[in-house]
DRENFI-206125 format. One record per residue (C-alpha): residue in one letter; y, z, x negated. Coordinates in steps of 0.5 Angstrom, whole numbers, padded with zeros to 4 digits, always signed. Layout:
! residues N
AYZX...
//
This chain:
! residues 543
P+0144-0077-0036T+0146-0082-0030S+0148-0089-0031H+0156-0087-0030T+0155-0081-0034P+0157-0081-0041R+0151-0080-0045L+0153-0072-0048Q+0153-0071-0056L+0147-0068-0060H+0150-0063-0065A+0144-0060-0069H+0146-0053-0073T+0142-0050-0078T+0142-0046-0084H+0140-0043-0089S+0139-0035-0088H+0134-0033-0084S+0138-0028-0081A+0141-0033-0077E+0135-0035-0072I+0136-0033-0065A+0132-0029-0061Q+0130-0031-0054H+0135-0031-0049A+0140-0028-0054I+0146-0033-0055P+0151-0033-0060T+0157-0034-0056R+0162-0031-0061Q+0159-0035-0066Y+0159-0041-0063A+0167-0040-0060H+0169-0039-0067T+0164-0045-0070R+0168-0049-0064A+0175-0047-0067R+0174-0049-0073A+0171-0055-0072G+0174-0061-0074P+0173-0069-0071R+0166-0069-0068A+0161-0074-0070T+0160-0079-0065G+0153-0080-0063L+0146-0077-0066H+0148-0075-0073E+0142-0075-0078H+0147-0071-0084V+0143-0064-0084V+0144-0060-0090A+0137-0056-0089P+0131-0056-0084P+0132-0050-0079P+0127-0045-0080P+0120-0045-0079L+0120-0042-0072G+0114-0046-0069A+0107-0045-0070D+0109-0042-0076A+0112-0036-0072P+0106-0032-0068A+0105-0025-0065A+0102-0021-0071T+0094-0021-0071P+0091-0016-0072P+0090-0016-0080A+0097-0018-0081R+0100-0011-0077P+0103-0005-0081V+0097-0002-0080P+0091-0006-0079L+0088-0007-0072E+0080-0006-0071L+0079-0009-0064H+0073-0009-0061I+0073-0014-0054Q+0067-0012-0048G+0065-0017-0043F+0064-0014-0036D+0060-0019-0031L+0062-0017-0024S+0067-0020-0021H+0069-0015-0015V+0075-0011-0018P+0073-0004-0016S+0066-0005-0018R+0068-0007-0025L+0073-0002-0026L+0068+0004-0023A+0063+0000-0029M+0068+0001-0034A+0068+0009-0034K+0062+0011-0038P+0064+0005-0044C+0071+0009-0044Y+0069+0015-0044Y+0064+0013-0050A+0069+0009-0054I+0074+0015-0054V+0068+0020-0056N+0066+0014-0062H+0072+0011-0064A+0077+0017-0063D+0074+0022-0066E+0079+0028-0065K+0086+0023-0066P+0090+0022-0060A+0088+0016-0055I+0092+0013-0050V+0088+0009-0043F+0092+0004-0040V+0089+0003-0033P+0092-0003-0027S+0094+0003-0022A+0097+0010-0020K+0090+0011-0016Q+0086+0010-0022A+0089+0013-0026Q+0088+0020-0023L+0081+0017-0022T+0079+0015-0030A+0082+0022-0032V+0077+0026-0027D+0072+0021-0029L+0073+0023-0036L+0073+0030-0035T+0066+0029-0031Y+0063+0026-0037A+0065+0031-0042T+0062+0035-0037A+0056+0033-0037D+0056+0033-0044D+0057+0040-0044A+0063+0040-0048P+0069+0040-0042K+0074+0041-0047R+0071+0037-0052F+0078+0033-0051M+0083+0040-0051H+0086+0042-0058G+0092+0047-0057A+0091+0054-0055P+0091+0057-0049E+0097+0060-0050D+0101+0055-0052V+0100+0050-0047A+0100+0055-0041P+0108+0054-0041F+0107+0046-0040L+0102+0047-0035R+0106+0051-0031Q+0110+0045-0030L+0106+0040-0027K+0106+0040-0020E+0101+0036-0018G+0094+0039-0017A+0090+0034-0020L+0094+0033-0026A+0094+0041-0028H+0086+0041-0026V+0085+0035-0031A+0091+0037-0037A+0088+0045-0037Y+0082+0040-0041G+0085+0036-0046I+0086+0030-0040G+0093+0028-0038F+0095+0022-0034L+0102+0018-0033H+0104+0014-0027E+0111+0012-0024G+0109+0018-0019L+0110+0024-0022G+0117+0027-0024A+0121+0027-0030E+0119+0035-0031E+0111+0033-0031Q+0112+0027-0035A+0116+0030-0041A+0111+0036-0040V+0105+0031-0041L+0108+0027-0047A+0110+0033-0050L+0103+0035-0050H+0099+0029-0052A+0105+0028-0058A+0103+0035-0060G+0096+0034-0060A+0094+0039-0055L+0092+0033-0050Q+0087+0028-0054V+0087+0023-0048L+0093+0020-0044V+0091+0015-0038V+0098+0011-0037V+0099+0006-0031H+0099-0001-0035S+0108-0002-0032M+0109+0004-0036C+0107+0000-0042W+0114-0001-0044S+0117+0005-0043L+0112+0009-0047A+0113+0010-0054T+0108+0015-0056P+0103+0012-0061A+0095+0013-0061H+0090+0012-0066L+0086+0009-0060V+0088+0005-0054V+0083+0003-0049L+0085-0002-0044M+0080-0001-0037D+0081-0009-0034T+0086-0013-0035Q+0088-0015-0028Y+0093-0011-0022Y+0093-0012-0015D+0099-0016-0013G+0101-0014-0006A+0106-0020-0005E+0101-0025-0006H+0095-0021-0004R+0091-0022-0010Y+0089-0019-0016A+0094-0022-0023D+0092-0022-0030Y+0097-0019-0034A+0102-0022-0038I+0100-0023-0045T+0106-0019-0047D+0104-0013-0044I+0097-0013-0046L+0100-0014-0054Q+0105-0008-0052M+0099-0004-0051I+0095-0006-0056G+0101-0005-0061R+0101+0002-0058A+0095+0003-0063C+0099+0004-0070R+0101+0011-0073P+0103+0009-0080L+0102+0014-0085L+0097+0017-0081D+0092+0012-0080D+0089+0007-0085T+0087+0003-0078G+0088+0003-0071K+0083+0002-0066C+0083-0002-0059V+0077-0004-0054L+0078-0007-0049L+0075-0009-0043C+0075-0014-0039H+0072-0020-0034A+0066-0022-0037A+0070-0029-0036K+0076-0027-0039K+0072-0025-0046A+0073-0031-0050F+0080-0033-0048Y+0082-0025-0050R+0078-0027-0057K+0082-0034-0058F+0089-0030-0056L+0089-0024-0060Y+0086-0026-0067E+0090-0033-0068P+0097-0034-0069F+0101-0034-0062P+0107-0038-0062V+0114-0034-0058E+0117-0039-0054S+0124-0038-0051H+0125-0039-0043L+0132-0040-0042D+0132-0046-0038H+0129-0041-0033F+0135-0037-0033L+0140-0042-0035H+0144-0042-0029D+0147-0035-0029H+0148-0036-0037L+0152-0042-0036C+0156-0038-0030A+0158-0033-0034E+0160-0037-0040V+0164-0042-0036V+0167-0036-0033T+0169-0033-0040K+0172-0040-0042T+0167-0041-0047V+0164-0047-0043E+0169-0052-0042N+0166-0058-0040K+0159-0062-0041Q+0159-0063-0048D+0161-0056-0050A+0155-0053-0045V+0151-0058-0050D+0154-0056-0056Y+0152-0048-0053L+0145-0049-0052T+0145-0052-0060W+0146-0045-0062S+0139-0042-0058F+0132-0040-0060M+0130-0045-0054Y+0134-0052-0059R+0129-0049-0064R+0123-0049-0060L+0124-0056-0058T+0123-0060-0064Q+0117-0055-0065N+0112-0055-0058P+0116-0060-0054N+0110-0060-0050Y+0111-0053-0047Y+0118-0055-0045N+0116-0063-0042L+0119-0066-0047Q+0116-0073-0048G+0117-0073-0056A+0122-0070-0061T+0126-0074-0064H+0133-0074-0063R+0135-0078-0057H+0129-0074-0054L+0132-0068-0055S+0139-0071-0053D+0137-0074-0047H+0133-0066-0045L+0140-0063-0047S+0144-0067-0042E+0139-0068-0036L+0138-0059-0037V+0147-0059-0036E+0147-0064-0031S+0143-0061-0027T+0144-0054-0028L+0152-0055-0027A+0150-0060-0020D+0146-0053-0018L+0153-0049-0019E+0157-0053-0016Q+0153-0053-0010A+0153-0046-0010R+0160-0047-0011C+0161-0042-0017V+0163-0047-0021T+0167-0055-0019I+0167-0061-0024D+0173-0065-0025D+0172-0072-0027D+0165-0071-0028V+0166-0068-0035D+0171-0062-0035V+0168-0055-0032S+0171-0049-0029P+0170-0043-0025L+0171-0041-0018N+0171-0035-0013L+0164-0035-0012G+0161-0036-0020M+0167-0030-0022I+0164-0025-0018A+0157-0026-0020S+0158-0026-0027Y+0163-0020-0026Y+0158-0016-0023Y+0151-0019-0027I+0148-0022-0020Q+0144-0028-0019Y+0148-0035-0018T+0143-0036-0012T+0145-0028-0010V+0152-0030-0008E+0151-0036-0005L+0146-0032+0000F+0152-0028+0001A+0158-0033+0002S+0153-0037+0007S+0151-0030+0011L+0157-0026+0012Q+0161-0027+0018P+0166-0025+0021T+0162-0021+0025T+0157-0019+0021K+0156-0011+0023T+0152-0005+0018K+0145-0008+0021G+0146-0015+0018L+0150-0013+0012L+0143-0009+0011E+0139-0015+0012I+0143-0020+0007I+0143-0014+0002A+0135-0013+0003S+0134-0021+0002A+0138-0022-0005A+0134-0025-0011E+0136-0018-0015F+0128-0015-0011D+0125-0021-0011A+0120-0016-0017V+0120-0010-0013P+0112-0009-0013V+0108-0009-0007R+0102-0004-0009H+0094-0005-0005R+0095-0002+0001E+0103+0000+0001D+0104-0005+0007G+0100-0001+0011V+0105+0005+0009L+0111+0001+0010Q+0110-0001+0017N+0108+0007+0018L+0114+0008+0016A+0118+0001+0019A+0116+0005+0026H+0120+0011+0025C+0126+0007+0023A+0132+0007+0026Q+0134+0000+0026A+0128-0006+0027I+0127-0011+0023A+0126-0018+0026E+0119-0021+0024P+0117-0017+0019R+0112-0019+0013Y+0110-0011+0010N+0108-0015+0003D+0114-0018+0003P+0119-0015-0003H+0125-0016+0001T+0122-0013+0007K+0120-0006+0003V+0127-0006+0001N+0130-0006+0007V+0124-0001+0009L+0126+0004+0004L+0133+0004+0004Q+0133+0006+0012C+0128+0011+0009H+0133+0014+0004F+0139+0014+0010G+0134+0018+0014R+0132+0023+0008T+0125+0021+0010D+0119+0023+0005V+0116+0016+0002G+0111+0019-0003R+0112+0019-0011E+0111+0012-0013M+0116+0009-0008A+0122+0015-0009A+0121+0011-0017D+0122+0004-0013L+0128+0006-0009A+0131+0009-0015G+0131+0003-0018I+0133+0000-0011L+0140+0004-0010E+0141+0002-0017K+0142-0005-0016G+0145-0004-0008I+0151+0000-0010R+0152-0007-0014L+0151-0012-0009L+0155-0008-0004Q+0161-0009-0008A+0160-0016-0010T+0159-0016-0002V+0165-0013-0001D+0169-0018-0005V+0166-0024-0002I+0168-0022+0004S+0175-0020+0002S+0176-0027-0001S+0175-0029+0006G+0180-0024+0009W+0175-0021+0014L+0177-0014+0016S+0171-0011+0020P+0165-0013+0016A+0169-0011+0010L+0170-0004+0013S+0163-0005+0015A+0161-0006+0008M+0164+0000+0005E+0161+0005+0010L+0155+0002+0008S+0156+0003+0000Q+0158+0010+0002M+0151+0010+0005L+0147+0009+0000V+0151+0014-0005Q+0151+0020+0001G+0143+0018+0003M+0145+0019+0011W+0147+0014+0016E+0154+0014+0019R+0153+0018+0025D+0151+0024+0022S+0155+0030+0020A+0158+0030+0014L+0155+0038+0012L+0148+0034+0010Q+0152+0032+0003L+0152+0040+0002P+0146+0042-0002H+0141+0047+0003F+0144+0044+0009T+0140+0042+0014P+0141+0038+0020A+0138+0044+0025L+0144+0048+0021A+0149+0043+0021K+0148+0042+0029A+0149+0049+0030C+0156+0048+0026A+0157+0044+0030A+0156+0047+0036A+0161+0052+0033G+0166+0047+0031V+0165+0047+0025E+0164+0039+0024G+0167+0038+0016V+0168+0041+0009F+0175+0043+0011D+0173+0047+0017L+0167+0051+0013M+0173+0053+0008E+0177+0055+0013M+0171+0060+0016E+0172+0067+0015D+0167+0069+0010D+0162+0073+0015E+0162+0067+0020R+0160+0063+0014
//
């Protein structure tokens, strides 16, 4: 805290029960509010009357090691001394095949790969090696008549071909019916091998006897480099090798760059502490709590943090949180500075107001951000960018620049595809950077309005963009209405309709109907039929 600001008091909370442990990012707001309501006179300063020490959530709270899992894990790590990632993946194909043959026997196996393209290539490679061993159907364990109905649901030729031999692959570009068919065949044991892109590890609920990780790096199109998998993703992938009551042990084969082998051996065999990232997202948390009146002053904000998992971790691993020590004075200084800086940022963004340098109350932008569950930086962008003369093109650029789209993936060589799509878009993008997620959002939204085919993978990205886009546009309308601007508010509502209907505002309303094409809509317009009601009033023969 600054010299003119009174030091905020730090109230420690402890419990006798492990059931009160707080999960990462989860703040027990109601419990805090209830405690605050029952609280009597507060102890001044940093009190030491602790009834029981906090539950040991430090080095004693590691990620599960191989022997501590529900099913013990047999882990094999193999390094490849090749820096060129495509060459390394090519070299991993045969070891992956032999790992399945030697460790899985006839039990289910899952192979995680970096990309959708690699998923298909790996499936074809596994079939090639099986054919070379004169056993092309060694991975198929189902009767042809039982498998045939599921194979007919597979529209992608490569997937249908390898699935007939007991190998399936999954990526975001596949349709929901195809994914369901592949997962059903693998769960039934008909398909022994399932090749899955690494980004689907959290949505995949299918367990296996063997898990193979083909490399631990993926291409980050936004930064034009290969990045390592998140440690939590690797743990989730390895965790798929767990079938209680079916296997005595699970097996995992990790194929990685030789330089990373020692790191993964240490990380996977030794306890790994779980840390909190609440301080990275504290602005949006505090904004919501100020709006709901849970936090009404800076002291409330500090007390709020003492109920968090992050508070328990501060004393256990102070270096991780940039603390100079673990005493109560260090904790008090750190939390006070964290609250001061966070609330100052929210005040600068016009989300909250601070009265007498202590009391905190919400402003209109903060209420909008909390109600629509958007980041405070996004609502600040809306307030600073929107003008009384903003048209649809400007609104589209502002929506595409929202922080909610920072994590939209840009895959390998996808920037060239986006450039080709942008060349046919109705609205030109000023100074486009096709490896930027926000440019990709702009291009995909215009393709959605023009009903342009963008491929299966980007179609899956577009579905997530549209889900967030509606919420962002509703927040935009509220921000504009707060300023009393009619014209941009109407434009925002039109853009919202365009998102829902998948068409430009100048297009024929008949395109909303199934089976209507632009040519058919043009013919109807020539006949004087411009809307749905005109179509309903036509005679049956004319229709």
